[in-house]
C-alpha positions in Angstrom: -11.5 -9.7 -60.3 -11.8 -6.2 -61.8 -15.4 -6.8 -62.5 -16.0 -7.9 -58.9 -14.4 -4.8 -57.5 -16.4 -2.5 -59.8 -19.6 -4.3 -58.7 -18.7 -3.8 -55.1 -17.9 0.0 -55.7 -21.3 0.3 -57.2 -23.1 -1.4 -54.3 -21.2 0.7 -51.8 -22.2 3.9 -53.7 -25.7 2.9 -53.8 -25.6 2.0 -50.1 -24.1 5.4 -49.3 -27.0 7.2 -51.2 -29.6 5.2 -49.3 -28.1 5.8 -45.8 -27.4 9.5 -46.1 -30.9 10.3 -44.7 -30.1 8.0 -41.8 -27.1 10.1 -41.1 -29.1 13.3 -41.3 -31.7 11.8 -38.9 -29.1 11.0 -36.3 -27.7 14.5 -36.4 -31.2 15.8 -35.4 -31.6 12.9 -33.0 -34.4 11.4 -34.9 -33.7 7.8 -33.9 -36.9 6.3 -35.1 -36.3 7.5 -38.6 -32.6 6.6 -38.5 -33.3 3.0 -37.4 -35.9 2.5 -39.9 -33.7 3.6 -42.7 -30.8 1.5 -41.5 -32.9 -1.5 -41.2 -34.3 -1.2 -44.8 -30.7 -0.8 -46.2 -29.1 -3.7 -44.4 -29.3 -6.2 -47.3 -27.8 -3.6 -49.6 -25.1 -2.3 -47.2 -23.5 -5.6 -45.9 -20.1 -4.4 -47.1 -20.3 -0.7 -46.2 -18.1 0.4 -43.2 -20.1 3.7 -43.1 -23.3 1.7 -42.6 -22.0 -0.2 -39.7 -20.6 3.0 -38.2 -24.1 4.6 -38.4 -25.6 1.5 -36.8 -23.1 1.8 -33.9 -23.9 5.4 -33.4 -27.7 4.7 -33.5 -27.1 1.9 -30.8 -25.2 4.4 -28.8 -28.1 6.9 -28.9 -30.2 4.0 -27.7 -27.8 3.4 -24.9 -26.9 -0.1 -26.1 -23.2 -0.1 -26.0 -22.8 -3.8 -26.6 -24.5 -3.6 -29.9 -22.7 -0.5 -30.7 -19.3 -2.1 -30.2 -20.4 -5.1 -32.4 -21.3 -2.7 -35.2 -18.3 -0.6 -34.9 -16.1 -3.6 -34.9 -17.7 -4.6 -38.2 -17.0 -1.2 -39.6 -13.3 -1.3 -38.5 -12.9 -4.7 -40.0 -14.1 -3.4 -43.4 -12.2 -0.1 -43.2 -9.3 -0.4 -40.7 -8.0 3.0 -41.5 -11.1 5.0 -40.3 -9.8 7.1 -37.4 -13.1 8.2 -36.4 -14.3 4.6 -35.9 -11.2 3.5 -34.2 -11.5 6.3 -31.6 -15.0 5.7 -30.8 -14.5 1.9 -30.6 -11.4 2.1 -28.5 -13.1 4.6 -26.2 -16.2 2.5 -25.8 -14.1 -0.6 -25.0 -12.1 1.3 -22.3 -15.4 2.6 -20.7 -16.5 -1.0 -20.4 -13.2 -2.2 -18.9 -12.0 -4.0 -21.9 -8.6 -2.1 -21.9 -6.5 -4.5 -23.9 -8.9 -4.4 -26.8 -9.2 -0.6 -26.3 -5.5 -0.4 -26.8 -5.6 -2.5 -29.9 -7.9 -0.1 -31.6 -6.6 3.3 -30.3 -3.0 2.4 -31.3 -4.1 2.0 -35.0 -5.0 5.7 -35.2 -2.2 7.2 -37.3 -0.1 9.9 -35.5 -1.0 12.5 -38.1 -4.6 12.0 -37.3 -4.5 11.4 -33.5 -5.6 14.3 -31.4 -5.1 14.9 -27.6 -8.2 12.9 -26.7 -6.9 9.8 -28.7 -3.7 9.9 -26.9 -5.2 10.5 -23.5 -7.8 7.7 -23.9 -4.9 5.5 -25.0 -3.0 6.4 -21.9 -5.9 5.7 -19.6 -6.3 2.3 -21.2 -2.6 1.6 -20.6 -2.9 2.9 -16.9 -5.6 0.4 -16.2 -3.4 -2.3 -17.6 -0.6 -1.0 -15.3 1.6 -0.5 -18.3 2.7 2.7 -16.8 5.6 3.6 -19.2 3.4 3.2 -22.2 0.7 5.3 -20.4 3.1 8.1 -19.7 4.3 8.2 -23.3 0.6 8.6 -24.4 0.0 11.3 -21.8 3.1 13.2 -22.9 1.7 13.1 -26.5 -1.6 14.4 -25.3 0.2 17.3 -23.6 2.2 18.0 -26.8 -1.1 18.4 -28.6 -2.7 20.4 -25.7 0.0 22.0 -23.4 -2.8 22.7 -20.7 -4.3 19.2 -20.6 -5.1 19.0 -16.9 -6.2 15.5 -17.0 -3.0 14.3 -18.6 -0.8 16.0 -16.0 -3.0 14.6 -13.3 -2.8 11.0 -14.7 1.0 11.2 -15.0 1.1 12.1 -11.3 -1.3 9.3 -10.3 0.7 6.8 -12.3 4.0 7.7 -10.6 2.2 7.4 -7.3 0.8 3.9 -8.2 4.4 2.8 -8.6 5.5 4.2 -5.2 7.5 7.1 -6.8 6.1 10.0 -4.8 8.9 12.3 -5.7 8.2 12.1 -9.4 4.3 12.2 -8.7 4.4 15.5 -6.9 5.6 17.9 -9.6 3.0 16.6 -12.0 0.3 16.9 -9.5 1.3 20.4 -8.7 1.1 21.3 -12.4 -2.5 19.9 -12.6 -3.4 22.0 -9.5 -1.9 25.1 -11.1 -4.0 24.4 -14.3 -7.2 23.8 -12.1 -7.1 24.8 -8.5 -10.7 24.2 -7.9 -10.7 20.3 -8.2 -10.7 18.6 -4.8 -9.5 15.2 -6.4 -6.3 16.9 -7.5 -5.7 18.6 -4.1 -6.4 15.4 -2.3 -3.9 13.3 -4.4 -1.3 15.9 -4.1 -1.7 16.1 -0.5 -1.5 12.5 0.1 1.8 12.2 -2.0 3.3 15.2 0.1 2.4 13.3 3.2 4.3 10.2 1.8 7.3 12.3 1.4 6.9 13.8 4.9 6.2 17.4 3.8 3.6 17.9 6.3 3.3 21.6 6.3 3.0 21.8 2.5 0.3 19.1 2.6 -1.5 21.0 5.2 -1.5 24.2 3.0 -2.7 22.4 -0.1 -5.5 20.8 1.9 -6.4 24.2 3.6 -6.5 25.9 0.2 -8.7 23.1 -1.2 -11.1 23.3 1.6 -11.5 27.0 1.2 -12.8 26.4 -2.3 -14.6 23.1 -1.4 -15.5 23.3 2.2 -17.8 20.3 2.4 -15.6 18.0 0.3 -15.4 14.7 2.2 -12.0 13.5 0.5 -10.4 16.7 1.5 -11.7 16.4 5.0 -10.1 13.1 5.1 -6.8 14.5 3.8 -7.0 17.1 6.6 -7.4 14.1 9.0 -4.4 12.4 7.5 -2.3 15.6 8.1 -3.4 15.6 11.7 -2.7 11.7 12.1 0.8 12.3 10.7 1.4 15.0 13.2 0.1 12.9 16.0 -3.0 14.9 16.6 -5.1 11.7 16.8 -8.2 13.2 18.4 -8.5 16.0 15.7 -7.8 13.3 13.0 -10.5 11.1 14.2 -12.9 14.0 14.4 -12.3 14.9 10.9 -12.7 11.2 9.7 -16.0 11.1 11.4 -17.0 14.4 9.8 -16.1 13.0 6.4 -18.3 9.9 7.1 -21.3 12.1 8.0 -20.9 13.8 4.6 -20.4 10.5 2.7 -21.4 7.5 4.6 -19.3 4.4 3.7 -16.2 6.5 2.6 -13.4 3.9 2.8 -10.6 6.4 3.2 -12.3 7.7 6.3 -12.9 4.3 7.7 -9.2 3.2 7.2 -8.2 6.6 8.8 -10.2 5.8 12.0 -8.8 2.3 11.9 -5.2 3.7 11.9 -5.9 6.1 14.7 -7.5 3.2 16.8 -4.5 1.0 16.0 -2.0 3.7 17.1 -3.9 3.9 20.4 -3.7 0.2 20.8 -7.4 -0.4 20.2 -6.9 -3.2 17.7 -10.5 -4.5 18.1 -12.0 -1.2 17.2 -9.5 -0.9 14.4 -10.4 -4.2 13.0 -14.1 -3.2 13.2 -13.6 -0.2 10.9 -11.4 -2.3 8.5 -14.0 -5.0 8.1 -16.7 -2.3 7.4 -14.5 -0.8 4.7 -13.9 -4.3 3.2 -17.7 -4.8 3.0 -17.8 -1.7 0.7 -14.6 -2.3 -1.2 -13.3 -6.0 -0.8 -10.2 -5.4 -2.8 -9.2 -2.1 -1.2 -5.5 -2.2 -0.8 -5.2 -0.1 2.2 -8.0 -1.7 4.2 -6.6 -5.2 3.4 -3.1 -4.1 4.2 -4.0 -2.5 7.6 -6.1 -5.5 8.5 -3.3 -7.9 7.5 -0.9 -6.1 9.9 -3.3 -6.4 12.7 -3.8 -10.0 12.1 -0.1 -10.5 11.9 0.2 -9.0 15.3 -2.3 -11.6 16.6 -0.4 -14.4 15.0 -3.2 -15.5 12.6 -0.7 -16.2 9.8 -3.2 -17.6 7.2 -5.6 -14.7 7.5 -2.9 -12.1 7.6 -1.3 -13.7 4.5 -4.7 -13.6 2.6 -5.2 -9.8 3.2 -1.8 -8.8 2.8 -1.6 -10.6 -0.6 -4.6 -8.8 -1.7 -3.1 -5.5 -0.7 0.2 -6.3 -2.5 -1.5 -7.6 -5.6 -3.6 -4.5 -5.8 -1.0 -1.9 -5.1 2.7 -2.7 -5.6 3.6 0.9 -4.6 3.4 0.1 -0.8 6.6 -1.7 0.0 5.7 -1.9 3.6 2.7 -4.3 2.9 5.0 -6.4 0.7 7.6 -6.7 3.7 4.7 -7.5 6.1 3.4 -10.1 3.5 6.9 -11.7 3.5 6.8 -11.9 7.4 3.5 -13.6 7.3 4.6 -16.0 4.7 7.7 -16.8 6.9 5.6 -17.4 10.0 3.4 -19.7 7.9 6.5 -21.7 6.9 6.4 -20.7 3.3 10.1 -19.6 3.2 10.8 -19.8 -0.5 7.6 -17.7 -1.2 8.9 -15.2 1.5 12.3 -15.0 -0.2 11.0 -14.4 -3.7 8.8 -11.6 -2.4 11.6 -10.0 -0.5 13.9 -10.2 -3.6 11.1 -8.5 -5.5 10.9 -5.5 -3.2 14.7 -5.2 -2.4 15.7 -2.9 -5.3 13.2 -0.2 -3.9 14.1 -0.7 -0.2 17.8 -2.0 -0.2 18.8 0.5 2.5 16.1 -0.7 4.8 17.2 -2.3 8.0 13.8 -4.2 8.4 14.2 -5.7 5.0 17.7 -7.1 5.6 16.6 -8.4 9.0 13.8 -10.2 7.4 16.1 -11.7 4.8 18.4 -12.9 7.7 15.6 -14.6 9.3 14.2 -16.3 6.1 17.7 -17.5 5.2 18.2 -18.9 8.7 14.9 -20.9 8.3 16.2 -22.2 5.0 19.4 -23.2 6.7 21.3 -20.9 4.4 23.5 -19.8 7.3 26.1 -18.0 5.3 23.5 -15.8 3.4 21.8 -15.1 6.8 25.2 -14.0 8.2 25.7 -11.7 5.2 22.4 -10.0 5.9 23.2 -9.4 9.6 26.5 -7.9 8.6 24.4 -5.5 6.2 22.0 -4.7 9.0 25.1 -3.8 11.3 26.5 -1.5 8.7 23.2 0.2 8.2 22.7 0.8 11.8 26.3 2.0 12.4 25.7 4.5 9.5 22.5 5.8 11.1 24.3 6.4 14.4 27.5 7.9 13.1 26.2 9.9 10.2 24.7 13.3 10.2 20.9 13.1 10.4 18.5 15.9 9.3 14.9 16.2 9.7 12.9 15.8 6.3 11.8 19.4 5.6 8.0 19.9 6.1 7.8 22.4 3.3 8.1 21.3 -0.4 9.7 23.9 -2.6 7.9 23.9 -6.0 
């Protein structure tokens, strides 16, 4: 056994000497020379992690990510502790949408050797897998390494938004904006979360400041329209959505905005036209599917409404209103157990919602669970009594940050 190990060490050493010129050639971007050296050394270097790493780098230079991944996986199999290879491989896999495998490699990087980029890329992979708690933990570590990591703050905010927690999202998005106030995507995301919390004035200020720096940005123009729409300035909102479409034809957010304005004005045919146009561009877009599902629900097209609302709910569990509308569609379609399971899923986040308990009462009635239906009606009565008797305050339009 010792003799075998010694022989392997000699072979690896000889391999390293042979492929050093390939590494130098890659550094000066001489791909032809590097490829020739690596090909000639293949028979000698079959057990060399560095050889497969260089092959992977060469394939990357040739824009061949698939072959680069294969080579880097061979390198990682021979030397599982090479942090440089683990990082490159995990990042490549994430870029190609293979998030679970990306996590597998990025998690292997020892804490002592991981930098902010390693933690951030790991967080991104977790975010795409919708493992938001793991994602946040990784982003926090990236921030520990680099306190001004704009993208990490931004992603934490986006992940809170993806779970419907706008109150937690907003401070992180504000911090990202403080670190880089020129980015329209940060301003847009912040404004949308402020609108969800009904801080209309602050949202308008964020959008206005963003448009001063990026006057022709289509997404910020959409956000400006969204502010107007929330303030019932429908004509102004529609004009801004159309302006955004002129700047970026096919912008789904603008088409959805126009559909909402049309629906509020009772023009459901026009709204449906905009939504169908949006779904041609992004078939799985949650907002377009959700809004279309609601229109179809009004038209008592239960099966089509269910199909679109299910896509909206599957793609974005943060929008409890679409979950409630899906439950309604399922009830009308006679799928009472499915409706009940869905309502129980969204109940923890909306337990003080009168519409939720009304829907539960109707589902229980259809299932002949009359005692449960009566309990839900009593909850509705208490909620309505509380809303009439209690002091009510308008949600402030200004967010204090």
